[in-house]
ROVEXPA-276246 format. One record per residue (C-alpha): y negated, z negated, x; residue in one letter; residue number from 1. Coordinates in steps of 0.02 Angstrom, whole numbers. Layout:
residues N
{v:Y	w:Z	u:X	lomi:A	rovo:NUM} .
...
//
This chain:
residues 216
{v:-3969	w:-442	u:15532	lomi:X	rovo:1} .
{v:-3895	w:-328	u:15664	lomi:X	rovo:2} .
{v:-3949	w:-449	u:15801	lomi:X	rovo:3} .
{v:-3868	w:-593	u:15708	lomi:X	rovo:4} .
{v:-3703	w:-499	u:15692	lomi:X	rovo:5} .
{v:-3704	w:-455	u:15878	lomi:X	rovo:6} .
{v:-3735	w:-639	u:15918	lomi:X	rovo:7} .
{v:-3588	w:-693	u:15809	lomi:X	rovo:8} .
{v:-3471	w:-563	u:15886	lomi:X	rovo:9} .
{v:-3518	w:-620	u:16063	lomi:X	rovo:10} .
{v:-3495	w:-804	u:16013	lomi:X	rovo:11} .
{v:-3322	w:-770	u:15940	lomi:X	rovo:12} .
{v:-3271	w:-674	u:16095	lomi:X	rovo:13} .
{v:-3325	w:-816	u:16208	lomi:X	rovo:14} .
{v:-3232	w:-942	u:16101	lomi:X	rovo:15} .
{v:-3075	w:-837	u:16109	lomi:X	rovo:16} .
{v:-3085	w:-824	u:16298	lomi:X	rovo:17} .
{v:-3110	w:-1012	u:16316	lomi:X	rovo:18} .
{v:-2957	w:-1049	u:16208	lomi:X	rovo:19} .
{v:-2849	w:-931	u:16313	lomi:X	rovo:20} .
{v:-2910	w:-1011	u:16474	lomi:X	rovo:21} .
{v:-2879	w:-1187	u:16409	lomi:X	rovo:22} .
{v:-2702	w:-1148	u:16350	lomi:X	rovo:23} .
{v:-2659	w:-1077	u:16521	lomi:X	rovo:24} .
{v:-2701	w:-1240	u:16608	lomi:X	rovo:25} .
{v:-2541	w:-1339	u:16617	lomi:X	rovo:26} .
{v:-2487	w:-1451	u:16760	lomi:X	rovo:27} .
{v:-2342	w:-1381	u:16859	lomi:X	rovo:28} .
{v:-2260	w:-1553	u:16847	lomi:X	rovo:29} .
{v:-2257	w:-1537	u:16658	lomi:X	rovo:30} .
{v:-2168	w:-1370	u:16668	lomi:X	rovo:31} .
{v:-2037	w:-1428	u:16793	lomi:X	rovo:32} .
{v:-2016	w:-1609	u:16740	lomi:X	rovo:33} .
{v:-1835	w:-1630	u:16692	lomi:X	rovo:34} .
{v:-1784	w:-1467	u:16779	lomi:X	rovo:35} .
{v:-1651	w:-1573	u:16861	lomi:X	rovo:36} .
{v:-1584	w:-1733	u:16790	lomi:X	rovo:37} .
{v:-1654	w:-1897	u:16848	lomi:X	rovo:38} .
{v:-1549	w:-2039	u:16915	lomi:X	rovo:39} .
{v:-1600	w:-2181	u:16798	lomi:X	rovo:40} .
{v:-1579	w:-2307	u:16939	lomi:X	rovo:41} .
{v:-1725	w:-2230	u:17033	lomi:X	rovo:42} .
{v:-1851	w:-2204	u:16893	lomi:X	rovo:43} .
{v:-1997	w:-2318	u:16935	lomi:X	rovo:44} .
{v:-2092	w:-2422	u:16811	lomi:X	rovo:45} .
{v:-2278	w:-2391	u:16797	lomi:X	rovo:46} .
{v:-2309	w:-2556	u:16883	lomi:X	rovo:47} .
{v:-2233	w:-2473	u:17037	lomi:X	rovo:48} .
{v:-2323	w:-2309	u:17058	lomi:X	rovo:49} .
{v:-2334	w:-2205	u:16900	lomi:X	rovo:50} .
{v:-2522	w:-2204	u:16879	lomi:X	rovo:51} .
{v:-2584	w:-2236	u:17053	lomi:X	rovo:52} .
{v:-2633	w:-2415	u:17018	lomi:X	rovo:53} .
{v:-2473	w:-2507	u:17060	lomi:X	rovo:54} .
{v:-2432	w:-2572	u:17232	lomi:X	rovo:55} .
{v:-2277	w:-2497	u:17308	lomi:X	rovo:56} .
{v:-2171	w:-2640	u:17374	lomi:X	rovo:57} .
{v:-2094	w:-2628	u:17546	lomi:X	rovo:58} .
{v:-2005	w:-2747	u:17660	lomi:X	rovo:59} .
{v:-2090	w:-2841	u:17798	lomi:X	rovo:60} .
{v:-2063	w:-2999	u:17895	lomi:X	rovo:61} .
{v:-2015	w:-3142	u:17781	lomi:X	rovo:62} .
{v:-1977	w:-3038	u:17626	lomi:X	rovo:63} .
{v:-2060	w:-2912	u:17513	lomi:X	rovo:64} .
{v:-2242	w:-2873	u:17549	lomi:X	rovo:65} .
{v:-2364	w:-2738	u:17498	lomi:X	rovo:66} .
{v:-2307	w:-2574	u:17570	lomi:X	rovo:67} .
{v:-2389	w:-2465	u:17702	lomi:X	rovo:68} .
{v:-2508	w:-2585	u:17784	lomi:X	rovo:69} .
{v:-2520	w:-2683	u:17622	lomi:X	rovo:70} .
{v:-2606	w:-2531	u:17545	lomi:X	rovo:71} .
{v:-2572	w:-2440	u:17383	lomi:X	rovo:72} .
{v:-2442	w:-2304	u:17388	lomi:X	rovo:73} .
{v:-2445	w:-2262	u:17203	lomi:X	rovo:74} .
{v:-2441	w:-2077	u:17164	lomi:X	rovo:75} .
{v:-2501	w:-2032	u:17338	lomi:X	rovo:76} .
{v:-2537	w:-1845	u:17332	lomi:X	rovo:77} .
{v:-2476	w:-1834	u:17153	lomi:X	rovo:78} .
{v:-2630	w:-1747	u:17084	lomi:X	rovo:79} .
{v:-2644	w:-1565	u:17033	lomi:X	rovo:80} .
{v:-2545	w:-1441	u:17135	lomi:X	rovo:81} .
{v:-2637	w:-1343	u:17268	lomi:X	rovo:82} .
{v:-2589	w:-1165	u:17314	lomi:X	rovo:83} .
{v:-2400	w:-1133	u:17320	lomi:X	rovo:84} .
{v:-2302	w:-1208	u:17463	lomi:X	rovo:85} .
{v:-2250	w:-1099	u:17608	lomi:X	rovo:86} .
{v:-2064	w:-1070	u:17636	lomi:X	rovo:87} .
{v:-2070	w:-1193	u:17782	lomi:X	rovo:88} .
{v:-2154	w:-1325	u:17673	lomi:X	rovo:89} .
{v:-2023	w:-1301	u:17537	lomi:X	rovo:90} .
{v:-1883	w:-1322	u:17663	lomi:X	rovo:91} .
{v:-1971	w:-1473	u:17737	lomi:X	rovo:92} .
{v:-1993	w:-1557	u:17569	lomi:X	rovo:93} .
{v:-1808	w:-1534	u:17531	lomi:X	rovo:94} .
{v:-1764	w:-1605	u:17702	lomi:X	rovo:95} .
{v:-1873	w:-1757	u:17667	lomi:X	rovo:96} .
{v:-1789	w:-1784	u:17498	lomi:X	rovo:97} .
{v:-1616	w:-1771	u:17576	lomi:X	rovo:98} .
{v:-1667	w:-1891	u:17715	lomi:X	rovo:99} .
{v:-1725	w:-2022	u:17590	lomi:X	rovo:100} .
{v:-1569	w:-1993	u:17485	lomi:X	rovo:101} .
{v:-1462	w:-2028	u:17638	lomi:X	rovo:102} .
{v:-1563	w:-2183	u:17682	lomi:X	rovo:103} .
{v:-1542	w:-2252	u:17507	lomi:X	rovo:104} .
{v:-1355	w:-2215	u:17510	lomi:X	rovo:105} .
{v:-1339	w:-2300	u:17680	lomi:X	rovo:106} .
{v:-1420	w:-2462	u:17625	lomi:X	rovo:107} .
{v:-1320	w:-2464	u:17463	lomi:X	rovo:108} .
{v:-1164	w:-2443	u:17570	lomi:X	rovo:109} .
{v:-1216	w:-2590	u:17679	lomi:X	rovo:110} .
{v:-1245	w:-2697	u:17524	lomi:X	rovo:111} .
{v:-1068	w:-2655	u:17465	lomi:X	rovo:112} .
{v:-998	w:-2706	u:17634	lomi:X	rovo:113} .
{v:-1102	w:-2860	u:17674	lomi:X	rovo:114} .
{v:-1170	w:-2916	u:17507	lomi:X	rovo:115} .
{v:-1340	w:-2915	u:17423	lomi:X	rovo:116} .
{v:-1436	w:-2991	u:17567	lomi:X	rovo:117} .
{v:-1609	w:-2966	u:17641	lomi:X	rovo:118} .
{v:-1674	w:-2854	u:17707	lomi:X	rovo:119} .
{v:-1551	w:-2726	u:17638	lomi:X	rovo:120} .
{v:-1583	w:-2757	u:17453	lomi:X	rovo:121} .
{v:-1770	w:-2739	u:17471	lomi:X	rovo:122} .
{v:-1759	w:-2587	u:17584	lomi:X	rovo:123} .
{v:-1634	w:-2499	u:17470	lomi:X	rovo:124} .
{v:-1754	w:-2523	u:17325	lomi:X	rovo:125} .
{v:-1896	w:-2460	u:17434	lomi:X	rovo:126} .
{v:-1799	w:-2303	u:17481	lomi:X	rovo:127} .
{v:-1768	w:-2267	u:17297	lomi:X	rovo:128} .
{v:-1956	w:-2274	u:17267	lomi:X	rovo:129} .
{v:-1987	w:-2162	u:17417	lomi:X	rovo:130} .
{v:-1871	w:-2035	u:17339	lomi:X	rovo:131} .
{v:-1972	w:-2038	u:17179	lomi:X	rovo:132} .
{v:-2134	w:-2005	u:17274	lomi:X	rovo:133} .
{v:-2054	w:-1849	u:17350	lomi:X	rovo:134} .
{v:-1975	w:-1792	u:17188	lomi:X	rovo:135} .
{v:-2144	w:-1794	u:17103	lomi:X	rovo:136} .
{v:-2208	w:-1678	u:17238	lomi:X	rovo:137} .
{v:-2059	w:-1562	u:17211	lomi:X	rovo:138} .
{v:-2089	w:-1562	u:17023	lomi:X	rovo:139} .
{v:-2273	w:-1528	u:17049	lomi:X	rovo:140} .
{v:-2237	w:-1372	u:17153	lomi:X	rovo:141} .
{v:-2083	w:-1314	u:17059	lomi:X	rovo:142} .
{v:-1965	w:-1345	u:17204	lomi:X	rovo:143} .
{v:-1782	w:-1362	u:17155	lomi:X	rovo:144} .
{v:-1694	w:-1504	u:17243	lomi:X	rovo:145} .
{v:-1518	w:-1577	u:17248	lomi:X	rovo:146} .
{v:-1469	w:-1721	u:17134	lomi:X	rovo:147} .
{v:-1436	w:-1887	u:17219	lomi:X	rovo:148} .
{v:-1250	w:-1906	u:17256	lomi:X	rovo:149} .
{v:-1206	w:-2050	u:17374	lomi:X	rovo:150} .
{v:-1024	w:-1995	u:17381	lomi:X	rovo:151} .
{v:-1064	w:-1849	u:17497	lomi:X	rovo:152} .
{v:-1112	w:-1964	u:17641	lomi:X	rovo:153} .
{v:-992	w:-2045	u:17764	lomi:X	rovo:154} .
{v:-1047	w:-2200	u:17858	lomi:X	rovo:155} .
{v:-955	w:-2294	u:17996	lomi:X	rovo:156} .
{v:-870	w:-2461	u:17972	lomi:X	rovo:157} .
{v:-969	w:-2600	u:18054	lomi:X	rovo:158} .
{v:-884	w:-2750	u:18130	lomi:X	rovo:159} .
{v:-1032	w:-2868	u:18125	lomi:X	rovo:160} .
{v:-1207	w:-2883	u:18053	lomi:X	rovo:161} .
{v:-1295	w:-2853	u:18219	lomi:X	rovo:162} .
{v:-1218	w:-2679	u:18224	lomi:X	rovo:163} .
{v:-1290	w:-2649	u:18052	lomi:X	rovo:164} .
{v:-1464	w:-2705	u:18105	lomi:X	rovo:165} .
{v:-1457	w:-2586	u:18254	lomi:X	rovo:166} .
{v:-1399	w:-2445	u:18141	lomi:X	rovo:167} .
{v:-1547	w:-2482	u:18028	lomi:X	rovo:168} .
{v:-1664	w:-2473	u:18178	lomi:X	rovo:169} .
{v:-1590	w:-2306	u:18230	lomi:X	rovo:170} .
{v:-1603	w:-2239	u:18052	lomi:X	rovo:171} .
{v:-1786	w:-2286	u:18033	lomi:X	rovo:172} .
{v:-1832	w:-2210	u:18201	lomi:X	rovo:173} .
{v:-1744	w:-2049	u:18152	lomi:X	rovo:174} .
{v:-1834	w:-2052	u:17985	lomi:X	rovo:175} .
{v:-2003	w:-2063	u:18071	lomi:X	rovo:176} .
{v:-1956	w:-1923	u:18191	lomi:X	rovo:177} .
{v:-1915	w:-1811	u:18043	lomi:X	rovo:178} .
{v:-2088	w:-1837	u:17971	lomi:X	rovo:179} .
{v:-2165	w:-1798	u:18142	lomi:X	rovo:180} .
{v:-2074	w:-1632	u:18136	lomi:X	rovo:181} .
{v:-2130	w:-1599	u:17957	lomi:X	rovo:182} .
{v:-2312	w:-1623	u:18007	lomi:X	rovo:183} .
{v:-2296	w:-1469	u:18118	lomi:X	rovo:184} .
{v:-2250	w:-1355	u:17971	lomi:X	rovo:185} .
{v:-2354	w:-1435	u:17832	lomi:X	rovo:186} .
{v:-2534	w:-1388	u:17787	lomi:X	rovo:187} .
{v:-2547	w:-1459	u:17610	lomi:X	rovo:188} .
{v:-2650	w:-1618	u:17617	lomi:X	rovo:189} .
{v:-2554	w:-1703	u:17476	lomi:X	rovo:190} .
{v:-2387	w:-1681	u:17566	lomi:X	rovo:191} .
{v:-2464	w:-1739	u:17730	lomi:X	rovo:192} .
{v:-2525	w:-1898	u:17644	lomi:X	rovo:193} .
{v:-2353	w:-1931	u:17572	lomi:X	rovo:194} .
{v:-2263	w:-1900	u:17737	lomi:X	rovo:195} .
{v:-2388	w:-2009	u:17830	lomi:X	rovo:196} .
{v:-2361	w:-2156	u:17714	lomi:X	rovo:197} .
{v:-2172	w:-2139	u:17715	lomi:X	rovo:198} .
{v:-2172	w:-2132	u:17905	lomi:X	rovo:199} .
{v:-2282	w:-2286	u:17910	lomi:X	rovo:200} .
{v:-2163	w:-2378	u:17793	lomi:X	rovo:201} .
{v:-2018	w:-2337	u:17909	lomi:X	rovo:202} .
{v:-2104	w:-2392	u:18069	lomi:X	rovo:203} .
{v:-2213	w:-2537	u:18013	lomi:X	rovo:204} .
{v:-2104	w:-2615	u:17879	lomi:X	rovo:205} .
{v:-1920	w:-2566	u:17884	lomi:X	rovo:206} .
{v:-1904	w:-2548	u:18072	lomi:X	rovo:207} .
{v:-1998	w:-2710	u:18105	lomi:X	rovo:208} .
{v:-1887	w:-2802	u:17981	lomi:X	rovo:209} .
{v:-1728	w:-2746	u:18069	lomi:X	rovo:210} .
{v:-1797	w:-2784	u:18241	lomi:X	rovo:211} .
{v:-1844	w:-2958	u:18181	lomi:X	rovo:212} .
{v:-1676	w:-2994	u:18103	lomi:X	rovo:213} .
{v:-1585	w:-2927	u:18257	lomi:X	rovo:214} .
{v:-1690	w:-3037	u:18370	lomi:X	rovo:215} .
{v:-1651	w:-3197	u:18272	lomi:X	rovo:216} .
//
């Protein structure tokens, strides 16, 4: 009888510990989701990249094609958080978000000036999706970030469309250079995957599109 009681006490203790451990497991993204308001214009549908099965669409020659070497960009690096980000990684992630914010604002500005034409419409939509990829990383690691506000940016007046194409080329090259810098301060593999794919989108899709349109 005594042995049976000891067995029951041990079993109850183990059950209690397992319940405590289970309740403590909660994704960081669940805790911080909604910490800052979302711009409804940039919330992707699950056919884009919510569950890792959708193909992120980017711009290439001749119109919209599968992004990043025609590969899948859905939820790249969006799994469980690793150890906390370093201060440099936090700063870098915020820089990346602000860079993609500015890119989106730039292409929206061009659309206002020159109309809803290719490749600007497709690239603006692509930049909005890129922002969402980065925001999911920020949510996952509990990094506070600024809310998208296109009114804070000032862009020059362009006299012709070729000037716009060249500005797009310059912007995409600068975007890629930023990610090159971020690689030097980033050790988290999920962030590196995200930055790599965003850099590839800039150089192999957006940049190529502008170079092609400028050459026509």
